[in-house]
Backbone as XML, in Angstrom:
<?xml version="1.0"?>
<chain id="A" units="angstrom">
  <residue number="1" name="MET">
    <atom name="N" x="11.808" y="18.071" z="1.676"/>
    <atom name="CA" x="13.101" y="17.747" z="2.255"/>
    <atom name="C" x="12.993" y="16.563" z="3.221"/>
  </residue>
  <residue number="2" name="SER">
    <atom name="N" x="11.955" y="16.548" z="4.051"/>
    <atom name="CA" x="11.843" y="15.455" z="5.015"/>
    <atom name="C" x="11.523" y="14.128" z="4.318"/>
  </residue>
  <residue number="3" name="ILE">
    <atom name="N" x="10.764" y="14.155" z="3.235"/>
    <atom name="CA" x="10.489" y="12.930" z="2.485"/>
    <atom name="C" x="11.782" y="12.389" z="1.896"/>
  </residue>
  <residue number="4" name="ALA">
    <atom name="N" x="12.613" y="13.266" z="1.381"/>
    <atom name="CA" x="13.897" y="12.838" z="0.815"/>
    <atom name="C" x="14.788" y="12.226" z="1.898"/>
  </residue>
  <residue number="5" name="ALA">
    <atom name="N" x="14.763" y="12.788" z="3.082"/>
    <atom name="CA" x="15.577" y="12.250" z="4.180"/>
    <atom name="C" x="15.096" y="10.857" z="4.574"/>
  </residue>
  <residue number="6" name="VAL">
    <atom name="N" x="13.789" y="10.679" z="4.659"/>
    <atom name="CA" x="13.233" y="9.365" z="5.000"/>
    <atom name="C" x="13.595" y="8.344" z="3.922"/>
  </residue>
  <residue number="7" name="LEU">
    <atom name="N" x="13.435" y="8.718" z="2.668"/>
    <atom name="CA" x="13.783" y="7.803" z="1.585"/>
    <atom name="C" x="15.279" y="7.493" z="1.566"/>
  </residue>
  <residue number="8" name="ALA">
    <atom name="N" x="16.116" y="8.447" z="1.948"/>
    <atom name="CA" x="17.563" y="8.201" z="2.009"/>
    <atom name="C" x="17.889" y="7.179" z="3.098"/>
  </residue>
  <residue number="9" name="VAL">
    <atom name="N" x="17.252" y="7.301" z="4.247"/>
    <atom name="CA" x="17.481" y="6.335" z="5.332"/>
    <atom name="C" x="16.979" y="4.959" z="4.908"/>
  </residue>
  <residue number="10" name="TRP">
    <atom name="N" x="15.802" y="4.908" z="4.287"/>
    <atom name="CA" x="15.267" y="3.629" z="3.830"/>
    <atom name="C" x="16.178" y="3.009" z="2.778"/>
  </residue>
  <residue number="11" name="SER">
    <atom name="N" x="16.733" y="3.821" z="1.904"/>
    <atom name="CA" x="17.671" y="3.318" z="0.895"/>
    <atom name="C" x="18.930" y="2.771" z="1.550"/>
  </residue>
  <residue number="12" name="ALA">
    <atom name="N" x="19.392" y="3.439" z="2.592"/>
    <atom name="CA" x="20.577" y="2.962" z="3.308"/>
    <atom name="C" x="20.321" y="1.576" z="3.892"/>
  </residue>
  <residue number="13" name="TYR">
    <atom name="N" x="19.119" y="1.355" z="4.430"/>
    <atom name="CA" x="18.792" y="0.030" z="4.953"/>
    <atom name="C" x="18.740" y="-1.012" z="3.838"/>
  </residue>
  <residue number="14" name="ALA">
    <atom name="N" x="18.208" y="-0.625" z="2.695"/>
    <atom name="CA" x="18.164" y="-1.560" z="1.568"/>
    <atom name="C" x="19.571" y="-1.905" z="1.096"/>
  </residue>
  <residue number="15" name="PHE">
    <atom name="N" x="20.423" y="-0.909" z="0.962"/>
    <atom name="CA" x="21.802" y="-1.153" z="0.528"/>
    <atom name="C" x="22.574" y="-1.945" z="1.577"/>
  </residue>
  <residue number="16" name="SER">
    <atom name="N" x="22.267" y="-1.715" z="2.851"/>
    <atom name="CA" x="22.913" y="-2.472" z="3.916"/>
    <atom name="C" x="22.513" y="-3.944" z="3.845"/>
  </residue>
  <residue number="17" name="ALA">
    <atom name="N" x="21.240" y="-4.199" z="3.609"/>
    <atom name="CA" x="20.778" y="-5.582" z="3.507"/>
    <atom name="C" x="21.364" y="-6.271" z="2.284"/>
  </residue>
  <residue number="18" name="ALA">
    <atom name="N" x="21.622" y="-5.500" z="1.228"/>
    <atom name="CA" x="22.208" y="-6.066" z="0.013"/>
    <atom name="C" x="23.718" y="-6.253" z="0.147"/>
  </residue>
  <residue number="19" name="GLY">
    <atom name="N" x="24.295" y="-5.801" z="1.256"/>
    <atom name="CA" x="25.724" y="-5.955" z="1.479"/>
    <atom name="C" x="26.565" y="-4.857" z="0.858"/>
  </residue>
  <residue number="20" name="LEU">
    <atom name="N" x="25.939" y="-3.792" z="0.404"/>
    <atom name="CA" x="26.683" y="-2.688" z="-0.219"/>
    <atom name="C" x="27.102" y="-1.622" z="0.776"/>
  </residue>
  <residue number="21" name="LEU">
    <atom name="N" x="26.507" y="-1.624" z="1.949"/>
    <atom name="CA" x="26.884" y="-0.731" z="3.045"/>
    <atom name="C" x="27.092" y="-1.576" z="4.296"/>
  </residue>
  <residue number="22" name="ALA">
    <atom name="N" x="27.700" y="-0.976" z="5.292"/>
    <atom name="CA" x="27.890" y="-1.672" z="6.564"/>
    <atom name="C" x="26.536" y="-2.016" z="7.173"/>
  </residue>
  <residue number="23" name="ARG">
    <atom name="N" x="26.526" y="-3.057" z="7.961"/>
    <atom name="CA" x="25.280" y="-3.497" z="8.595"/>
    <atom name="C" x="24.742" y="-2.405" z="9.517"/>
  </residue>
  <residue number="24" name="LEU">
    <atom name="N" x="23.469" y="-2.099" z="9.358"/>
    <atom name="CA" x="22.812" y="-1.085" z="10.172"/>
    <atom name="C" x="22.052" y="-1.753" z="11.314"/>
  </residue>
  <residue number="25" name="PRO">
    <atom name="N" x="21.867" y="-1.036" z="12.426"/>
    <atom name="CA" x="21.170" y="-1.635" z="13.568"/>
    <atom name="C" x="19.697" y="-1.911" z="13.248"/>
  </residue>
  <residue number="26" name="LEU">
    <atom name="N" x="19.180" y="-2.969" z="13.826"/>
    <atom name="CA" x="17.776" y="-3.358" z="13.687"/>
    <atom name="C" x="17.353" y="-3.510" z="12.230"/>
  </residue>
  <residue number="27" name="ALA">
    <atom name="N" x="18.213" y="-4.080" z="11.425"/>
    <atom name="CA" x="17.963" y="-4.165" z="9.988"/>
    <atom name="C" x="16.701" y="-4.965" z="9.678"/>
  </residue>
  <residue number="28" name="ARG">
    <atom name="N" x="16.534" y="-6.106" z="10.306"/>
    <atom name="CA" x="15.347" y="-6.921" z="10.029"/>
    <atom name="C" x="14.066" y="-6.162" z="10.365"/>
  </residue>
  <residue number="29" name="THR">
    <atom name="N" x="14.028" y="-5.606" z="11.547"/>
    <atom name="CA" x="12.843" y="-4.869" z="11.991"/>
    <atom name="C" x="12.571" y="-3.685" z="11.089"/>
  </residue>
  <residue number="30" name="ALA">
    <atom name="N" x="13.604" y="-2.932" z="10.781"/>
    <atom name="CA" x="13.440" y="-1.743" z="9.942"/>
    <atom name="C" x="12.931" y="-2.109" z="8.559"/>
  </residue>
  <residue number="31" name="LEU">
    <atom name="N" x="13.476" y="-3.145" z="7.962"/>
    <atom name="CA" x="13.064" y="-3.526" z="6.614"/>
    <atom name="C" x="11.634" y="-4.050" z="6.575"/>
  </residue>
  <residue number="32" name="VAL">
    <atom name="N" x="11.233" y="-4.779" z="7.590"/>
    <atom name="CA" x="9.850" y="-5.248" z="7.659"/>
    <atom name="C" x="8.905" y="-4.052" z="7.816"/>
  </residue>
  <residue number="33" name="LEU">
    <atom name="N" x="9.263" y="-3.111" z="8.677"/>
    <atom name="CA" x="8.421" y="-1.928" z="8.877"/>
    <atom name="C" x="8.363" y="-1.055" z="7.626"/>
  </residue>
  <residue number="34" name="ILE">
    <atom name="N" x="9.486" y="-0.882" z="6.960"/>
    <atom name="CA" x="9.519" y="-0.092" z="5.723"/>
    <atom name="C" x="8.616" y="-0.734" z="4.673"/>
  </residue>
  <residue number="35" name="SER">
    <atom name="N" x="8.732" y="-2.044" z="4.508"/>
    <atom name="CA" x="7.886" y="-2.760" z="3.550"/>
    <atom name="C" x="6.415" y="-2.578" z="3.898"/>
  </residue>
  <residue number="36" name="ALA">
    <atom name="N" x="6.092" y="-2.713" z="5.174"/>
    <atom name="CA" x="4.699" y="-2.592" z="5.606"/>
    <atom name="C" x="4.158" y="-1.186" z="5.366"/>
  </residue>
  <residue number="37" name="VAL">
    <atom name="N" x="4.939" y="-0.175" z="5.689"/>
    <atom name="CA" x="4.497" y="1.208" z="5.482"/>
    <atom name="C" x="4.224" y="1.464" z="4.008"/>
  </residue>
  <residue number="38" name="LEU">
    <atom name="N" x="5.132" y="1.043" z="3.163"/>
    <atom name="CA" x="4.957" y="1.280" z="1.730"/>
    <atom name="C" x="3.757" y="0.515" z="1.168"/>
  </residue>
  <residue number="39" name="LEU">
    <atom name="N" x="3.592" y="-0.726" z="1.554"/>
    <atom name="CA" x="2.467" y="-1.511" z="1.040"/>
    <atom name="C" x="1.131" y="-1.006" z="1.580"/>
  </residue>
  <residue number="40" name="LEU">
    <atom name="N" x="1.113" y="-0.591" z="2.840"/>
    <atom name="CA" x="-0.121" y="-0.019" z="3.387"/>
    <atom name="C" x="-0.458" y="1.310" z="2.722"/>
  </residue>
  <residue number="41" name="ARG">
    <atom name="N" x="0.552" y="2.116" z="2.454"/>
    <atom name="CA" x="0.317" y="3.392" z="1.765"/>
    <atom name="C" x="-0.253" y="3.145" z="0.366"/>
  </residue>
  <residue number="42" name="SER">
    <atom name="N" x="0.247" y="2.142" z="-0.323"/>
    <atom name="CA" x="-0.278" y="1.870" z="-1.660"/>
    <atom name="C" x="-1.714" y="1.371" z="-1.592"/>
  </residue>
  <residue number="43" name="ALA">
    <atom name="N" x="-2.057" y="0.637" z="-0.551"/>
    <atom name="CA" x="-3.426" y="0.149" z="-0.392"/>
    <atom name="C" x="-4.388" y="1.287" z="-0.048"/>
  </residue>
  <residue number="44" name="ALA">
    <atom name="N" x="-3.868" y="2.373" z="0.451"/>
    <atom name="CA" x="-4.711" y="3.518" z="0.806"/>
    <atom name="C" x="-5.335" y="4.167" z="-0.414"/>
  </residue>
  <residue number="45" name="PHE">
    <atom name="N" x="-4.916" y="3.782" z="-1.598"/>
    <atom name="CA" x="-5.493" y="4.318" z="-2.832"/>
    <atom name="C" x="-7.012" y="4.169" z="-2.836"/>
  </residue>
  <residue number="46" name="PHE">
    <atom name="N" x="-7.487" y="3.070" z="-2.289"/>
    <atom name="CA" x="-8.910" y="2.770" z="-2.336"/>
    <atom name="C" x="-9.739" y="3.628" z="-1.388"/>
  </residue>
  <residue number="47" name="VAL">
    <atom name="N" x="-9.107" y="4.230" z="-0.386"/>
    <atom name="CA" x="-9.854" y="5.078" z="0.551"/>
    <atom name="C" x="-9.429" y="6.547" z="0.491"/>
  </residue>
  <residue number="48" name="ARG">
    <atom name="N" x="-8.393" y="6.833" z="-0.247"/>
    <atom name="CA" x="-7.886" y="8.206" z="-0.297"/>
    <atom name="C" x="-8.838" y="9.182" z="-0.954"/>
  </residue>
  <residue number="49" name="SER">
    <atom name="N" x="-9.635" y="8.739" z="-1.877"/>
    <atom name="CA" x="-10.507" y="9.679" z="-2.582"/>
    <atom name="C" x="-11.481" y="10.345" z="-1.623"/>
  </residue>
  <residue number="50" name="SER">
    <atom name="N" x="-11.860" y="9.650" z="-0.563"/>
    <atom name="CA" x="-12.748" y="10.273" z="0.417"/>
    <atom name="C" x="-11.987" y="11.212" z="1.351"/>
  </residue>
  <residue number="51" name="TRP">
    <atom name="N" x="-10.690" y="10.958" z="1.550"/>
    <atom name="CA" x="-9.887" y="11.828" z="2.410"/>
    <atom name="C" x="-9.461" y="13.087" z="1.687"/>
  </residue>
  <residue number="52" name="ARG">
    <atom name="N" x="-9.029" y="12.925" z="0.441"/>
    <atom name="CA" x="-8.467" y="14.037" z="-0.327"/>
    <atom name="C" x="-9.155" y="14.155" z="-1.679"/>
  </residue>
  <residue number="53" name="PRO">
    <atom name="N" x="-10.368" y="14.644" z="-1.703"/>
    <atom name="CA" x="-11.053" y="14.747" z="-2.996"/>
    <atom name="C" x="-10.420" y="15.777" z="-3.929"/>
  </residue>
  <residue number="54" name="ASP">
    <atom name="N" x="-9.535" y="16.628" z="-3.385"/>
    <atom name="CA" x="-8.880" y="17.641" z="-4.217"/>
    <atom name="C" x="-7.781" y="17.052" z="-5.103"/>
  </residue>
  <residue number="55" name="LEU">
    <atom name="N" x="-7.316" y="15.837" z="-4.805"/>
    <atom name="CA" x="-6.264" y="15.219" z="-5.617"/>
    <atom name="C" x="-6.890" y="14.535" z="-6.828"/>
  </residue>
  <residue number="56" name="SER">
    <atom name="N" x="-6.190" y="14.612" z="-7.928"/>
    <atom name="CA" x="-6.716" y="13.991" z="-9.142"/>
    <atom name="C" x="-6.613" y="12.475" z="-9.058"/>
  </residue>
  <residue number="57" name="PHE">
    <atom name="N" x="-7.477" y="11.805" z="-9.782"/>
    <atom name="CA" x="-7.467" y="10.347" z="-9.835"/>
    <atom name="C" x="-6.130" y="9.843" z="-10.379"/>
  </residue>
  <residue number="58" name="GLY">
    <atom name="N" x="-5.615" y="10.520" z="-11.405"/>
    <atom name="CA" x="-4.335" y="10.105" z="-11.996"/>
    <atom name="C" x="-3.198" y="10.172" z="-10.999"/>
  </residue>
  <residue number="59" name="PHE">
    <atom name="N" x="-3.139" y="11.239" z="-10.215"/>
    <atom name="CA" x="-2.085" y="11.362" z="-9.203"/>
    <atom name="C" x="-2.199" y="10.246" z="-8.174"/>
  </residue>
  <residue number="60" name="MET">
    <atom name="N" x="-3.419" y="10.018" z="-7.688"/>
    <atom name="CA" x="-3.609" y="8.977" z="-6.673"/>
    <atom name="C" x="-3.244" y="7.597" z="-7.221"/>
  </residue>
  <residue number="61" name="LEU">
    <atom name="N" x="-3.646" y="7.337" z="-8.454"/>
    <atom name="CA" x="-3.344" y="6.034" z="-9.055"/>
    <atom name="C" x="-1.854" y="5.830" z="-9.238"/>
  </residue>
  <residue number="62" name="TRP">
    <atom name="N" x="-1.185" y="6.773" z="-9.888"/>
    <atom name="CA" x="0.243" y="6.608" z="-10.176"/>
    <atom name="C" x="1.103" y="6.622" z="-8.923"/>
  </residue>
  <residue number="63" name="SER">
    <atom name="N" x="0.788" y="7.494" z="-7.975"/>
    <atom name="CA" x="1.587" y="7.504" z="-6.745"/>
    <atom name="C" x="1.406" y="6.193" z="-5.984"/>
  </residue>
  <residue number="64" name="SER">
    <atom name="N" x="0.192" y="5.655" z="-5.984"/>
    <atom name="CA" x="-0.035" y="4.374" z="-5.304"/>
    <atom name="C" x="0.685" y="3.231" z="-6.011"/>
  </residue>
  <residue number="65" name="LEU">
    <atom name="N" x="0.694" y="3.240" z="-7.337"/>
    <atom name="CA" x="1.411" y="2.196" z="-8.076"/>
    <atom name="C" x="2.920" y="2.270" z="-7.836"/>
  </residue>
  <residue number="66" name="ILE">
    <atom name="N" x="3.458" y="3.469" z="-7.807"/>
    <atom name="CA" x="4.897" y="3.642" z="-7.552"/>
    <atom name="C" x="5.250" y="3.169" z="-6.156"/>
  </residue>
  <residue number="67" name="VAL">
    <atom name="N" x="4.453" y="3.561" z="-5.173"/>
    <atom name="CA" x="4.715" y="3.151" z="-3.790"/>
    <atom name="C" x="4.535" y="1.640" z="-3.642"/>
  </residue>
  <residue number="68" name="PHE">
    <atom name="N" x="3.572" y="1.061" z="-4.355"/>
    <atom name="CA" x="3.396" y="-0.396" z="-4.330"/>
    <atom name="C" x="4.641" y="-1.102" z="-4.876"/>
  </residue>
  <residue number="69" name="ALA">
    <atom name="N" x="5.179" y="-0.590" z="-5.984"/>
    <atom name="CA" x="6.387" y="-1.187" z="-6.567"/>
    <atom name="C" x="7.553" y="-1.110" z="-5.591"/>
  </residue>
  <residue number="70" name="LEU">
    <atom name="N" x="7.717" y="0.028" z="-4.921"/>
    <atom name="CA" x="8.786" y="0.165" z="-3.922"/>
    <atom name="C" x="8.575" y="-0.802" z="-2.759"/>
  </residue>
  <residue number="71" name="GLY">
    <atom name="N" x="7.349" y="-0.883" z="-2.277"/>
    <atom name="CA" x="7.050" y="-1.790" z="-1.172"/>
    <atom name="C" x="7.298" y="-3.237" z="-1.541"/>
  </residue>
  <residue number="72" name="LEU">
    <atom name="N" x="6.930" y="-3.596" z="-2.761"/>
    <atom name="CA" x="7.168" y="-4.953" z="-3.231"/>
    <atom name="C" x="8.664" y="-5.250" z="-3.321"/>
  </residue>
  <residue number="73" name="CYS">
    <atom name="N" x="9.432" y="-4.297" z="-3.823"/>
    <atom name="CA" x="10.897" y="-4.476" z="-3.894"/>
    <atom name="C" x="11.488" y="-4.650" z="-2.505"/>
  </residue>
  <residue number="74" name="PHE">
    <atom name="N" x="11.048" y="-3.820" z="-1.554"/>
    <atom name="CA" x="11.553" y="-3.951" z="-0.183"/>
    <atom name="C" x="11.153" y="-5.300" z="0.415"/>
  </residue>
  <residue number="75" name="ALA">
    <atom name="N" x="9.907" y="-5.710" z="0.211"/>
    <atom name="CA" x="9.435" y="-6.975" z="0.786"/>
    <atom name="C" x="10.185" y="-8.170" z="0.199"/>
  </residue>
  <residue number="76" name="ILE">
    <atom name="N" x="10.352" y="-8.193" z="-1.108"/>
    <atom name="CA" x="11.067" y="-9.302" z="-1.752"/>
    <atom name="C" x="12.534" y="-9.304" z="-1.340"/>
  </residue>
  <residue number="77" name="GLY">
    <atom name="N" x="13.146" y="-8.132" z="-1.317"/>
    <atom name="CA" x="14.544" y="-8.033" z="-0.904"/>
    <atom name="C" x="14.752" y="-8.460" z="0.539"/>
  </residue>
  <residue number="78" name="THR">
    <atom name="N" x="13.830" y="-8.079" z="1.404"/>
    <atom name="CA" x="13.915" y="-8.475" z="2.812"/>
    <atom name="C" x="13.789" y="-9.983" z="2.934"/>
  </residue>
  <residue number="79" name="TRP">
    <atom name="N" x="12.854" y="-10.556" z="2.205"/>
    <atom name="CA" x="12.657" y="-12.013" z="2.238"/>
    <atom name="C" x="13.916" y="-12.735" z="1.752"/>
  </residue>
  <residue number="80" name="GLN">
    <atom name="N" x="14.537" y="-12.232" z="0.686"/>
    <atom name="CA" x="15.731" y="-12.882" z="0.143"/>
    <atom name="C" x="16.937" y="-12.731" z="1.066"/>
  </residue>
  <residue number="81" name="ALA">
    <atom name="N" x="17.050" y="-11.597" z="1.744"/>
    <atom name="CA" x="18.217" y="-11.343" z="2.596"/>
    <atom name="C" x="18.001" y="-11.787" z="4.039"/>
  </residue>
  <residue number="82" name="TRP">
    <atom name="N" x="16.821" y="-12.313" z="4.342"/>
    <atom name="CA" x="16.479" y="-12.641" z="5.727"/>
    <atom name="C" x="17.526" y="-13.513" z="6.431"/>
  </residue>
  <residue number="83" name="PRO">
    <atom name="N" x="18.008" y="-14.593" z="5.827"/>
    <atom name="CA" x="19.001" y="-15.421" z="6.537"/>
    <atom name="C" x="20.296" y="-14.664" z="6.863"/>
  </residue>
  <residue number="84" name="GLU">
    <atom name="N" x="20.735" y="-13.824" z="5.968"/>
    <atom name="CA" x="21.965" y="-13.073" z="6.210"/>
    <atom name="C" x="21.771" y="-11.954" z="7.226"/>
  </residue>
  <residue number="85" name="LEU">
    <atom name="N" x="20.541" y="-11.568" z="7.479"/>
    <atom name="CA" x="20.276" y="-10.478" z="8.403"/>
    <atom name="C" x="20.131" y="-10.940" z="9.840"/>
  </residue>
  <residue number="86" name="SER">
    <atom name="N" x="20.229" y="-12.238" z="10.087"/>
    <atom name="CA" x="20.093" y="-12.734" z="11.448"/>
    <atom name="C" x="21.280" y="-12.289" z="12.292"/>
  </residue>
  <residue number="87" name="GLU">
    <atom name="N" x="21.078" y="-12.265" z="13.559"/>
    <atom name="CA" x="22.131" y="-11.851" z="14.492"/>
    <atom name="C" x="23.324" y="-12.809" z="14.427"/>
  </residue>
  <residue number="88" name="LYS">
    <atom name="N" x="23.074" y="-14.086" z="14.237"/>
    <atom name="CA" x="24.151" y="-15.076" z="14.185"/>
    <atom name="C" x="25.015" y="-14.860" z="12.958"/>
  </residue>
  <residue number="89" name="ALA">
    <atom name="N" x="24.402" y="-14.479" z="11.839"/>
    <atom name="CA" x="25.164" y="-14.270" z="10.612"/>
    <atom name="C" x="26.013" y="-13.006" z="10.695"/>
  </residue>
  <residue number="90" name="ALA">
    <atom name="N" x="25.624" y="-12.072" z="11.548"/>
    <atom name="CA" x="26.365" y="-10.809" z="11.662"/>
    <atom name="C" x="27.665" y="-10.998" z="12.430"/>
  </residue>
  <residue number="91" name="LYS">
    <atom name="N" x="27.749" y="-12.071" z="13.196"/>
    <atom name="CA" x="28.935" y="-12.264" z="14.029"/>
    <atom name="C" x="29.994" y="-13.051" z="13.327"/>
  </residue>
</chain>
């Protein structure tokens, strides 16, 4: 449930940056942090096997690839929407 709530908030920021929802506070900061969290989580694939040897290789690989794709989408979207997300553009 908490993962779904976090993903819902992150989706709201993405939709806000795309202009589909009202502008959310700290949009630039939030989108950069969301991108960083997702990309760092995907990079953890290389060290996770020592942390969680009980997880299968397939699970670790696919979950890391999915999170990498999400992080890449957030990073590219943030880069494309950056000018519109400035404080001056909001006014």
